[in-house]
Backbone as JSON Lines, residues from 0, in Angstrom:
{"i":0,"aa":"M","n":[-13.4,-32.34,-10.4],"ca":[-13.68,-31.01,-9.93],"c":[-12.63,-30.04,-10.48]}
{"i":1,"aa":"V","n":[-13.06,-28.86,-10.89],"ca":[-12.18,-27.85,-11.46],"c":[-11.55,-27.04,-10.33]}
{"i":2,"aa":"S","n":[-10.22,-26.81,-10.41],"ca":[-9.54,-26.05,-9.36],"c":[-9.81,-24.56,-9.52]}
{"i":3,"aa":"E","n":[-9.49,-23.81,-8.45],"ca":[-9.68,-22.36,-8.48],"c":[-8.76,-21.7,-9.49]}
{"i":4,"aa":"N","n":[-7.61,-22.33,-9.78],"ca":[-6.69,-21.78,-10.78],"c":[-7.24,-21.96,-12.19]}
{"i":5,"aa":"E","n":[-8.08,-22.98,-12.39],"ca":[-8.64,-23.25,-13.72],"c":[-9.96,-22.53,-13.93]}
{"i":6,"aa":"T","n":[-10.7,-22.28,-12.86],"ca":[-11.98,-21.58,-12.95],"c":[-11.7,-20.1,-13.13]}
{"i":7,"aa":"T","n":[-12.47,-19.45,-13.99],"ca":[-12.27,-18.02,-14.19],"c":[-13.49,-17.23,-13.73]}
{"i":8,"aa":"I","n":[-13.26,-15.96,-13.5],"ca":[-14.31,-15.05,-13.08],"c":[-14.09,-13.73,-13.83]}
{"i":9,"aa":"K","n":[-15.17,-13.01,-14.04],"ca":[-15.09,-11.73,-14.74],"c":[-15.26,-10.59,-13.74]}
{"i":10,"aa":"L","n":[-14.42,-9.57,-13.93],"ca":[-14.48,-8.37,-13.1],"c":[-14.75,-7.18,-14.01]}
{"i":11,"aa":"L","n":[-15.66,-6.32,-13.6],"ca":[-16.07,-5.18,-14.41],"c":[-15.55,-3.89,-13.79]}
{"i":12,"aa":"S","n":[-14.77,-3.14,-14.56],"ca":[-14.2,-1.88,-14.07],"c":[-15.22,-0.75,-14.11]}
{"i":13,"aa":"S","n":[-14.86,0.37,-13.52],"ca":[-15.75,1.53,-13.48],"c":[-16.01,2.1,-14.87]}
{"i":14,"aa":"D","n":[-15.1,1.87,-15.8],"ca":[-15.29,2.35,-17.17],"c":[-15.76,1.23,-18.1]}
{"i":15,"aa":"D","n":[-16.5,0.28,-17.5],"ca":[-17.21,-0.79,-18.22],"c":[-16.33,-1.72,-19.05]}
{"i":16,"aa":"Q","n":[-15.11,-1.95,-18.63],"ca":[-14.28,-2.95,-19.28],"c":[-14.29,-4.21,-18.42]}
{"i":17,"aa":"T","n":[-14.42,-5.34,-19.08],"ca":[-14.48,-6.62,-18.38],"c":[-13.13,-7.32,-18.48]}
{"i":18,"aa":"F","n":[-12.68,-7.83,-17.35],"ca":[-11.42,-8.57,-17.27],"c":[-11.72,-9.95,-16.72]}
{"i":19,"aa":"E","n":[-11.04,-10.94,-17.27],"ca":[-11.2,-12.3,-16.8],"c":[-9.92,-12.73,-16.09]}
{"i":20,"aa":"T","n":[-10.09,-13.37,-14.95],"ca":[-8.94,-13.85,-14.19],"c":[-9.32,-15.15,-13.5]}
{"i":21,"aa":"S","n":[-8.33,-15.83,-12.96],"ca":[-8.62,-17.07,-12.25],"c":[-9.36,-16.75,-10.95]}
{"i":22,"aa":"L","n":[-10.16,-17.7,-10.53],"ca":[-10.89,-17.55,-9.28],"c":[-9.91,-17.4,-8.12]}
{"i":23,"aa":"A","n":[-8.81,-18.13,-8.17],"ca":[-7.8,-18.05,-7.1],"c":[-7.22,-16.64,-7.02]}
{"i":24,"aa":"A","n":[-6.89,-16.04,-8.16],"ca":[-6.35,-14.68,-8.16],"c":[-7.4,-13.68,-7.68]}
{"i":25,"aa":"A","n":[-8.63,-13.86,-8.11],"ca":[-9.72,-12.96,-7.72],"c":[-9.94,-13.0,-6.21]}
{"i":26,"aa":"K","n":[-9.74,-14.17,-5.62],"ca":[-9.98,-14.32,-4.18],"c":[-8.88,-13.7,-3.32]}
{"i":27,"aa":"V","n":[-7.81,-13.21,-3.93],"ca":[-6.83,-12.45,-3.16],"c":[-7.51,-11.18,-2.65]}
{"i":28,"aa":"S","n":[-8.51,-10.72,-3.39],"ca":[-9.32,-9.58,-2.98],"c":[-10.43,-10.05,-2.06]}
{"i":29,"aa":"S","n":[-10.42,-9.57,-0.83],"ca":[-11.48,-9.95,0.11],"c":[-12.84,-9.45,-0.37]}
{"i":30,"aa":"L","n":[-12.87,-8.29,-1.01],"ca":[-14.12,-7.75,-1.54],"c":[-14.71,-8.68,-2.6]}
{"i":31,"aa":"V","n":[-13.88,-9.08,-3.55],"ca":[-14.34,-9.97,-4.62],"c":[-14.7,-11.33,-4.04]}
{"i":32,"aa":"S","n":[-13.87,-11.82,-3.15],"ca":[-14.12,-13.12,-2.54],"c":[-15.48,-13.16,-1.85]}
{"i":33,"aa":"S","n":[-15.82,-12.1,-1.14],"ca":[-17.11,-12.08,-0.45],"c":[-18.28,-11.87,-1.42]}
{"i":34,"aa":"A","n":[-17.99,-11.31,-2.6],"ca":[-19.04,-11.08,-3.59],"c":[-19.33,-12.34,-4.42]}
{"i":35,"aa":"I","n":[-18.41,-13.26,-4.41],"ca":[-18.58,-14.48,-5.2],"c":[-19.54,-15.42,-4.49]}
{"i":36,"aa":"N","n":[-20.53,-15.85,-5.21],"ca":[-21.46,-16.84,-4.68],"c":[-21.11,-18.17,-5.34]}
{"i":37,"aa":"E","n":[-20.52,-19.06,-4.59],"ca":[-20.02,-20.33,-5.13],"c":[-21.09,-21.15,-5.87]}
{"i":38,"aa":"E","n":[-22.32,-20.98,-5.49],"ca":[-23.38,-21.79,-6.09],"c":[-23.94,-21.18,-7.36]}
{"i":39,"aa":"D","n":[-23.62,-19.91,-7.64],"ca":[-24.12,-19.26,-8.84],"c":[-23.36,-19.73,-10.07]}
{"i":40,"aa":"D","n":[-23.89,-19.33,-11.2],"ca":[-23.26,-19.6,-12.48],"c":[-21.87,-18.96,-12.49]}
{"i":41,"aa":"E","n":[-20.86,-19.68,-13.0],"ca":[-19.49,-19.18,-13.01],"c":[-19.3,-17.99,-13.95]}
{"i":42,"aa":"S","n":[-20.28,-17.69,-14.77],"ca":[-20.15,-16.57,-15.7],"c":[-20.53,-15.24,-15.04]}
{"i":43,"aa":"E","n":[-20.76,-15.27,-13.73],"ca":[-21.1,-14.07,-12.98],"c":[-19.99,-13.02,-13.14]}
{"i":44,"aa":"T","n":[-20.39,-11.76,-13.3],"ca":[-19.44,-10.65,-13.4],"c":[-19.56,-9.79,-12.15]}
{"i":45,"aa":"I","n":[-18.42,-9.53,-11.52],"ca":[-18.38,-8.74,-10.29],"c":[-18.06,-7.29,-10.67]}
{"i":46,"aa":"P","n":[-18.98,-6.36,-10.4],"ca":[-18.71,-4.95,-10.71],"c":[-17.81,-4.31,-9.65]}
{"i":47,"aa":"L","n":[-16.87,-3.51,-10.11],"ca":[-15.97,-2.78,-9.22],"c":[-16.04,-1.3,-9.6]}
{"i":48,"aa":"P","n":[-17.09,-0.62,-9.12],"ca":[-17.38,0.74,-9.58],"c":[-16.37,1.81,-9.19]}
{"i":49,"aa":"L","n":[-15.43,1.5,-8.31],"ca":[-14.45,2.51,-7.91],"c":[-13.05,2.24,-8.46]}
{"i":50,"aa":"V","n":[-12.95,1.27,-9.41],"ca":[-11.64,0.9,-9.94],"c":[-11.67,1.03,-11.47]}
{"i":51,"aa":"T","n":[-10.77,1.86,-12.0],"ca":[-10.69,2.04,-13.46],"c":[-10.07,0.81,-14.11]}
{"i":52,"aa":"S","n":[-10.24,0.69,-15.4],"ca":[-9.69,-0.46,-16.12],"c":[-8.16,-0.5,-16.02]}
{"i":53,"aa":"K","n":[-7.52,0.66,-16.1],"ca":[-6.05,0.72,-16.0],"c":[-5.59,0.16,-14.65]}
{"i":54,"aa":"N","n":[-6.27,0.56,-13.58],"ca":[-5.87,0.09,-12.25],"c":[-6.3,-1.36,-12.01]}
{"i":55,"aa":"L","n":[-7.45,-1.75,-12.51],"ca":[-7.9,-3.13,-12.34],"c":[-6.95,-4.09,-13.03]}
{"i":56,"aa":"Q","n":[-6.46,-3.69,-14.18],"ca":[-5.49,-4.52,-14.91],"c":[-4.23,-4.74,-14.06]}
{"i":57,"aa":"K","n":[-3.75,-3.67,-13.4],"ca":[-2.57,-3.79,-12.54],"c":[-2.86,-4.65,-11.31]}
{"i":58,"aa":"V","n":[-4.04,-4.48,-10.72],"ca":[-4.41,-5.28,-9.55],"c":[-4.47,-6.75,-9.93]}
{"i":59,"aa":"I","n":[-5.07,-7.06,-11.07],"ca":[-5.16,-8.45,-11.53],"c":[-3.77,-9.02,-11.79]}
{"i":60,"aa":"E","n":[-2.92,-8.23,-12.43],"ca":[-1.54,-8.68,-12.69],"c":[-0.86,-9.03,-11.37]}
{"i":61,"aa":"F","n":[-1.02,-8.18,-10.38],"ca":[-0.44,-8.42,-9.07],"c":[-1.0,-9.71,-8.46]}
{"i":62,"aa":"C","n":[-2.31,-9.84,-8.45],"ca":[-2.96,-11.0,-7.81],"c":[-2.57,-12.31,-8.49]}
{"i":63,"aa":"E","n":[-2.51,-12.3,-9.81],"ca":[-2.12,-13.52,-10.54],"c":[-0.7,-13.93,-10.19]}
{"i":64,"aa":"H","n":[0.2,-12.96,-10.06],"ca":[1.56,-13.3,-9.68],"c":[1.62,-13.74,-8.22]}
{"i":65,"aa":"Y","n":[0.85,-13.07,-7.39],"ca":[0.84,-13.37,-5.95],"c":[0.43,-14.82,-5.69]}
{"i":66,"aa":"I","n":[-0.51,-15.32,-6.48],"ca":[-0.95,-16.71,-6.33],"c":[0.2,-17.67,-6.65]}
{"i":67,"aa":"A","n":[0.97,-17.36,-7.69],"ca":[2.07,-18.22,-8.11],"c":[3.29,-18.09,-7.2]}
{"i":68,"aa":"D","n":[3.56,-16.87,-6.72],"ca":[4.76,-16.6,-5.92],"c":[4.42,-15.53,-4.88]}
{"i":69,"aa":"P","n":[3.89,-15.94,-3.72],"ca":[3.48,-14.96,-2.7],"c":[4.62,-14.04,-2.29]}
{"i":70,"aa":"M","n":[4.27,-12.8,-2.02],"ca":[5.23,-11.79,-1.59],"c":[5.65,-12.09,-0.15]}
{"i":71,"aa":"N","n":[6.95,-11.92,0.12],"ca":[7.43,-12.06,1.49],"c":[6.83,-10.95,2.35]}
{"i":72,"aa":"D","n":[6.78,-11.18,3.66],"ca":[6.31,-10.14,4.57],"c":[7.24,-8.94,4.48]}
{"i":73,"aa":"I","n":[6.66,-7.76,4.58],"ca":[7.45,-6.53,4.55],"c":[7.75,-6.12,5.98]}
{"i":74,"aa":"D","n":[9.04,-6.02,6.3],"ca":[9.46,-5.62,7.64],"c":[9.23,-4.12,7.82]}
{"i":75,"aa":"T","n":[8.71,-3.76,8.97],"ca":[8.55,-2.34,9.28],"c":[9.24,-2.05,10.59]}
{"i":76,"aa":"P","n":[9.78,-0.89,10.78],"ca":[9.75,0.21,9.82],"c":[10.63,-0.09,8.6]}
{"i":77,"aa":"I","n":[10.31,0.56,7.51],"ca":[11.05,0.36,6.25],"c":[12.5,0.78,6.47]}
{"i":78,"aa":"Q","n":[13.43,-0.08,6.05],"ca":[14.85,0.17,6.31],"c":[15.63,0.66,5.09]}
{"i":79,"aa":"S","n":[14.94,0.82,3.95],"ca":[15.65,1.22,2.73],"c":[14.74,2.06,1.85]}
{"i":80,"aa":"S","n":[15.35,2.86,1.02],"ca":[14.56,3.61,0.03],"c":[14.47,2.83,-1.28]}
{"i":81,"aa":"E","n":[15.14,1.69,-1.34],"ca":[15.12,0.84,-2.54],"c":[14.17,-0.34,-2.32]}
{"i":82,"aa":"M","n":[13.16,-0.44,-3.15],"ca":[12.19,-1.53,-3.01],"c":[12.84,-2.9,-3.2]}
{"i":83,"aa":"S","n":[13.9,-2.96,-3.98],"ca":[14.59,-4.24,-4.2],"c":[15.22,-4.76,-2.91]}
{"i":84,"aa":"D","n":[15.44,-3.9,-1.92],"ca":[15.95,-4.32,-0.62],"c":[14.82,-4.78,0.3]}
{"i":85,"aa":"I","n":[13.58,-4.53,-0.1],"ca":[12.43,-4.77,0.77],"c":[11.62,-6.0,0.35]}
{"i":86,"aa":"V","n":[11.46,-6.18,-0.96],"ca":[10.63,-7.28,-1.47],"c":[11.37,-8.01,-2.6]}
{"i":87,"aa":"Q","n":[10.79,-9.14,-3.02],"ca":[11.38,-9.9,-4.11],"c":[11.42,-9.06,-5.39]}
{"i":88,"aa":"E","n":[12.25,-9.51,-6.32],"ca":[12.51,-8.77,-7.56],"c":[11.24,-8.44,-8.35]}
{"i":89,"aa":"W","n":[10.35,-9.42,-8.53],"ca":[9.15,-9.16,-9.34],"c":[8.33,-8.04,-8.71]}
{"i":90,"aa":"Y","n":[8.14,-8.09,-7.41],"ca":[7.33,-7.08,-6.72],"c":[8.01,-5.71,-6.77]}
{"i":91,"aa":"S","n":[9.32,-5.69,-6.67],"ca":[10.06,-4.44,-6.79],"c":[9.89,-3.86,-8.19]}
{"i":92,"aa":"N","n":[10.02,-4.71,-9.2],"ca":[9.86,-4.27,-10.59],"c":[8.43,-3.82,-10.87]}
{"i":93,"aa":"F","n":[7.47,-4.39,-10.18],"ca":[6.06,-4.02,-10.34],"c":[5.79,-2.63,-9.77]}
{"i":94,"aa":"I","n":[6.3,-2.35,-8.58],"ca":[5.93,-1.11,-7.87],"c":[6.88,0.05,-8.12]}
{"i":95,"aa":"T","n":[8.15,-0.21,-8.38],"ca":[9.14,0.87,-8.51],"c":[8.78,1.89,-9.59]}
{"i":96,"aa":"P","n":[8.33,1.47,-10.78],"ca":[7.97,2.49,-11.78],"c":[6.84,3.41,-11.31]}
{"i":97,"aa":"L","n":[5.99,2.93,-10.44],"ca":[4.89,3.75,-9.94],"c":[5.39,4.83,-8.98]}
{"i":98,"aa":"K","n":[6.58,4.66,-8.42],"ca":[7.13,5.68,-7.52],"c":[7.42,6.97,-8.29]}
{"i":99,"aa":"D","n":[7.64,6.86,-9.6],"ca":[7.89,8.04,-10.43],"c":[6.6,8.73,-10.85]}
{"i":100,"aa":"D","n":[5.48,8.03,-10.7],"ca":[4.16,8.58,-11.05],"c":[3.27,8.47,-9.82]}
{"i":101,"aa":"Q","n":[3.38,9.45,-8.93],"ca":[2.68,9.38,-7.65],"c":[1.17,9.2,-7.81]}
{"i":102,"aa":"R","n":[0.59,9.84,-8.81],"ca":[-0.85,9.71,-9.03],"c":[-1.21,8.24,-9.27]}
{"i":103,"aa":"A","n":[-0.43,7.57,-10.13],"ca":[-0.67,6.16,-10.43],"c":[-0.47,5.3,-9.18]}
{"i":104,"aa":"L","n":[0.57,5.61,-8.4],"ca":[0.84,4.87,-7.17],"c":[-0.32,5.02,-6.19]}
{"i":105,"aa":"F","n":[-0.8,6.24,-6.0],"ca":[-1.91,6.47,-5.07],"c":[-3.2,5.82,-5.57]}
{"i":106,"aa":"E","n":[-3.41,5.81,-6.88],"ca":[-4.6,5.14,-7.43],"c":[-4.55,3.64,-7.19]}
{"i":107,"aa":"I","n":[-3.36,3.05,-7.32],"ca":[-3.21,1.61,-7.05],"c":[-3.45,1.34,-5.56]}
{"i":108,"aa":"I","n":[-2.93,2.2,-4.7],"ca":[-3.16,2.05,-3.27],"c":[-4.66,2.14,-2.96]}
{"i":109,"aa":"L","n":[-5.34,3.09,-3.56],"ca":[-6.79,3.24,-3.34],"c":[-7.56,2.03,-3.87]}
{"i":110,"aa":"A","n":[-7.16,1.52,-5.04],"ca":[-7.81,0.34,-5.61],"c":[-7.59,-0.87,-4.7]}
{"i":111,"aa":"A","n":[-6.36,-1.04,-4.23],"ca":[-6.04,-2.16,-3.33],"c":[-6.83,-2.05,-2.04]}
{"i":112,"aa":"N","n":[-6.97,-0.84,-1.53],"ca":[-7.73,-0.62,-0.31],"c":[-9.2,-0.94,-0.54]}
{"i":113,"aa":"Y","n":[-9.78,-0.43,-1.61],"ca":[-11.19,-0.66,-1.92],"c":[-11.46,-2.15,-2.13]}
{"i":114,"aa":"M","n":[-10.58,-2.81,-2.9],"ca":[-10.78,-4.23,-3.2],"c":[-10.3,-5.14,-2.07]}
{"i":115,"aa":"E","n":[-9.68,-4.55,-1.06],"ca":[-9.15,-5.3,0.08],"c":[-8.13,-6.35,-0.36]}
{"i":116,"aa":"V","n":[-7.16,-5.88,-1.14],"ca":[-6.03,-6.72,-1.55],"c":[-4.87,-6.33,-0.64]}
{"i":117,"aa":"S","n":[-4.83,-6.94,0.53],"ca":[-3.88,-6.55,1.58],"c":[-2.42,-6.55,1.14]}
{"i":118,"aa":"P","n":[-1.95,-7.59,0.43],"ca":[-0.52,-7.56,0.08],"c":[-0.18,-6.4,-0.87]}
{"i":119,"aa":"L","n":[-1.08,-6.05,-1.78],"ca":[-0.83,-4.94,-2.69],"c":[-0.9,-3.61,-1.93]}
{"i":120,"aa":"L","n":[-1.81,-3.5,-1.0],"ca":[-1.91,-2.3,-0.17],"c":[-0.61,-2.12,0.63]}
{"i":121,"aa":"E","n":[-0.11,-3.21,1.21],"ca":[1.16,-3.16,1.95],"c":[2.3,-2.74,1.05]}
{"i":122,"aa":"L","n":[2.35,-3.3,-0.16],"ca":[3.41,-2.98,-1.1],"c":[3.36,-1.51,-1.49]}
{"i":123,"aa":"G","n":[2.18,-1.01,-1.79],"ca":[2.03,0.39,-2.16],"c":[2.42,1.33,-1.04]}
{"i":124,"aa":"C","n":[1.99,1.0,0.17],"ca":[2.34,1.83,1.33],"c":[3.84,1.77,1.62]}
{"i":125,"aa":"A","n":[4.44,0.6,1.42],"ca":[5.9,0.48,1.61],"c":[6.63,1.33,0.57]}
{"i":126,"aa":"A","n":[6.11,1.38,-0.64],"ca":[6.72,2.23,-1.67],"c":[6.66,3.69,-1.25]}
{"i":127,"aa":"C","n":[5.53,4.12,-0.72],"ca":[5.4,5.51,-0.22],"c":[6.38,5.75,0.91]}
{"i":128,"aa":"A","n":[6.44,4.82,1.85],"ca":[7.35,4.97,2.99],"c":[8.8,5.03,2.51]}
{"i":129,"aa":"S","n":[9.14,4.23,1.51],"ca":[10.52,4.24,1.0],"c":[10.85,5.57,0.34]}
{"i":130,"aa":"M","n":[9.82,6.24,-0.2],"ca":[10.03,7.55,-0.81],"c":[10.3,8.63,0.25]}
{"i":131,"aa":"M","n":[9.89,8.38,1.49],"ca":[10.08,9.34,2.58],"c":[11.36,9.08,3.36]}
{"i":132,"aa":"R","n":[11.85,7.86,3.25],"ca":[13.0,7.44,4.05],"c":[14.19,8.37,3.84]}
{"i":133,"aa":"G","n":[14.74,8.85,4.95],"ca":[15.94,9.67,4.91],"c":[15.71,11.11,4.49]}
{"i":134,"aa":"R","n":[14.45,11.54,4.39],"ca":[14.15,12.91,3.97],"c":[13.69,13.74,5.17]}
{"i":135,"aa":"T","n":[13.93,15.02,5.07],"ca":[13.44,15.95,6.09],"c":[11.95,16.19,5.82]}
{"i":136,"aa":"A","n":[11.29,16.81,6.79],"ca":[9.88,17.14,6.62],"c":[9.69,18.03,5.4]}
{"i":137,"aa":"E","n":[10.59,18.98,5.22],"ca":[10.49,19.9,4.06],"c":[10.66,19.13,2.75]}
{"i":138,"aa":"E","n":[11.6,18.2,2.7],"ca":[11.81,17.4,1.48],"c":[10.6,16.52,1.18]}
{"i":139,"aa":"I","n":[9.98,15.99,2.23],"ca":[8.77,15.16,2.05],"c":[7.64,16.03,1.51]}
{"i":140,"aa":"R","n":[7.48,17.23,2.07],"ca":[6.45,18.15,1.57],"c":[6.67,18.43,0.09]}
{"i":141,"aa":"E","n":[7.91,18.68,-0.27],"ca":[8.24,18.98,-1.67],"c":[7.98,17.77,-2.56]}
{"i":142,"aa":"K","n":[8.4,16.6,-2.12],"ca":[8.24,15.37,-2.91],"c":[6.77,15.06,-3.17]}
{"i":143,"aa":"F","n":[5.93,15.27,-2.16],"ca":[4.52,14.9,-2.27],"c":[3.59,16.11,-2.5]}
{"i":144,"aa":"N","n":[4.18,17.25,-2.81],"ca":[3.4,18.47,-3.05],"c":[2.46,18.8,-1.9]}
{"i":145,"aa":"I","n":[2.99,18.77,-0.7],"ca":[2.2,19.07,0.49],"c":[2.51,20.5,0.92]}
{"i":146,"aa":"T","n":[1.49,21.3,1.05],"ca":[1.66,22.68,1.48],"c":[1.86,22.73,2.99]}
{"i":147,"aa":"N","n":[2.86,23.49,3.4],"ca":[3.09,23.68,4.83],"c":[2.17,24.81,5.29]}
{"i":148,"aa":"D","n":[1.12,24.46,5.98],"ca":[0.15,25.46,6.41],"c":[0.38,25.93,7.85]}
{"i":149,"aa":"L","n":[1.53,25.59,8.41],"ca":[1.86,26.04,9.75],"c":[2.56,27.4,9.68]}
{"i":150,"aa":"T","n":[2.23,28.25,10.6],"ca":[2.94,29.53,10.7],"c":[4.28,29.28,11.37]}
{"i":151,"aa":"E","n":[5.19,30.24,11.25],"ca":[6.5,30.12,11.88],"c":[6.35,29.98,13.4]}
{"i":152,"aa":"E","n":[5.37,30.68,13.96],"ca":[5.11,30.6,15.4],"c":[4.68,29.19,15.8]}
{"i":153,"aa":"E","n":[3.8,28.59,15.01],"ca":[3.34,27.22,15.3],"c":[4.5,26.22,15.21]}
{"i":154,"aa":"V","n":[5.36,26.41,14.22],"ca":[6.54,25.54,14.06],"c":[7.42,25.65,15.3]}
{"i":155,"aa":"Q","n":[7.67,26.87,15.76],"ca":[8.51,27.08,16.95],"c":[7.88,26.47,18.19]}
{"i":156,"aa":"D","n":[6.54,26.58,18.32],"ca":[5.84,25.96,19.45],"c":[6.01,24.45,19.44]}
{"i":157,"aa":"I","n":[5.92,23.84,18.27],"ca":[6.08,22.39,18.15],"c":[7.5,21.99,18.54]}
{"i":158,"aa":"I","n":[8.48,22.72,18.04],"ca":[9.88,22.42,18.36],"c":[10.11,22.55,19.86]}
{"i":159,"aa":"K","n":[9.58,23.61,20.46],"ca":[9.73,23.84,21.9],"c":[9.09,22.69,22.69]}
{"i":160,"aa":"K","n":[7.88,22.28,22.3],"ca":[7.18,21.2,22.98],"c":[7.96,19.89,22.86]}
{"i":161,"aa":"K","n":[8.51,19.61,21.66],"ca":[9.3,18.39,21.48],"c":[10.52,18.4,22.38]}
{"i":162,"aa":"C","n":[11.18,19.54,22.48],"ca":[12.36,19.64,23.35],"c":[11.98,19.4,24.79]}
{"i":163,"aa":"L","n":[10.87,20.01,25.23],"ca":[10.42,19.81,26.62],"c":[10.04,18.35,26.85]}
{"i":164,"aa":"D","n":[9.35,17.73,25.88],"ca":[8.96,16.32,26.0],"c":[10.19,15.43,26.09]}
{"i":165,"aa":"R","n":[11.23,15.73,25.29],"ca":[12.45,14.93,25.32],"c":[13.14,15.05,26.68]}
{"i":166,"aa":"R","n":[13.2,16.29,27.18],"ca":[13.82,16.5,28.49],"c":[13.06,15.73,29.57]}
{"i":167,"aa":"A","n":[11.75,15.81,29.53],"ca":[10.93,15.1,30.52],"c":[11.15,13.6,30.42]}
{"i":168,"aa":"L","n":[11.22,13.08,29.2],"ca":[11.45,11.65,28.99],"c":[12.83,11.25,29.51]}
{"i":169,"aa":"N","n":[13.84,12.07,29.22],"ca":[15.19,11.79,29.71],"c":[15.23,11.8,31.24]}
{"i":170,"aa":"D","n":[14.54,12.79,31.84],"ca":[14.5,12.86,33.31],"c":[13.81,11.63,33.89]}
{"i":171,"aa":"L","n":[12.7,11.21,33.28],"ca":[11.97,10.04,33.75],"c":[12.82,8.79,33.62]}
{"i":172,"aa":"T","n":[13.5,8.65,32.5],"ca":[14.38,7.5,32.28],"c":[15.51,7.49,33.3]}
{"i":173,"aa":"S","n":[16.08,8.65,33.57],"ca":[17.16,8.75,34.57],"c":[16.66,8.33,35.94]}
{"i":174,"aa":"I","n":[15.48,8.78,36.31],"ca":[14.9,8.42,37.62],"c":[14.7,6.92,37.7]}
{"i":175,"aa":"R","n":[14.14,6.33,36.63],"ca":[13.88,4.87,36.65],"c":[15.17,4.07,36.73]}
{"i":176,"aa":"L","n":[16.21,4.57,36.06],"ca":[17.48,3.84,36.04],"c":[18.36,4.21,37.24]}
{"i":177,"aa":"G","n":[17.93,5.2,38.04],"ca":[18.69,5.61,39.2],"c":[19.92,6.4,38.85]}
{"i":178,"aa":"I","n":[19.88,7.1,37.71],"ca":[21.03,7.9,37.28],"c":[20.79,9.33,37.74]}
{"i":179,"aa":"S","n":[21.79,9.89,38.41],"ca":[21.63,11.28,38.81],"c":[22.29,12.17,37.78]}
{"i":180,"aa":"R","n":[21.75,13.37,37.66],"ca":[22.3,14.32,36.67],"c":[23.03,15.43,37.35]}
């Protein structure tokens, strides 16, 4: 009997490029795994109409490595802005260059989400989180090109509400602990 690492499957990108990978690597994707009919001819091609060839190539590269050397669990909340502190070296080297090209990073995250490649989705989201770590809201807006659509009045209302919520929480905690103020 042929193993899943020896059996290959073809995946078709949205721009009509065909990629061949091991069945084991393909099955890292829940979408592909559910599309595979074990009894059909092994030359079956699985279409992935929402994934470009550039992104499919990266997803396959990830899945092939993942089969050989699974990624460690990512601890949350993220404790570092350096991916090398969060995951093994190969995974850090895979995702870190994408942090400089947000469009590419978001496309990989979308491809991982669509194909249901959970470890790649986690890695991409951890990369995004690491980009936010230690930054103010304004710095995050600037980094991700997010427009602040709140008026100054709305910002002040939010700050006021947070202060009131903190005071209420402190009062409740004091009451529970029997601390008088």
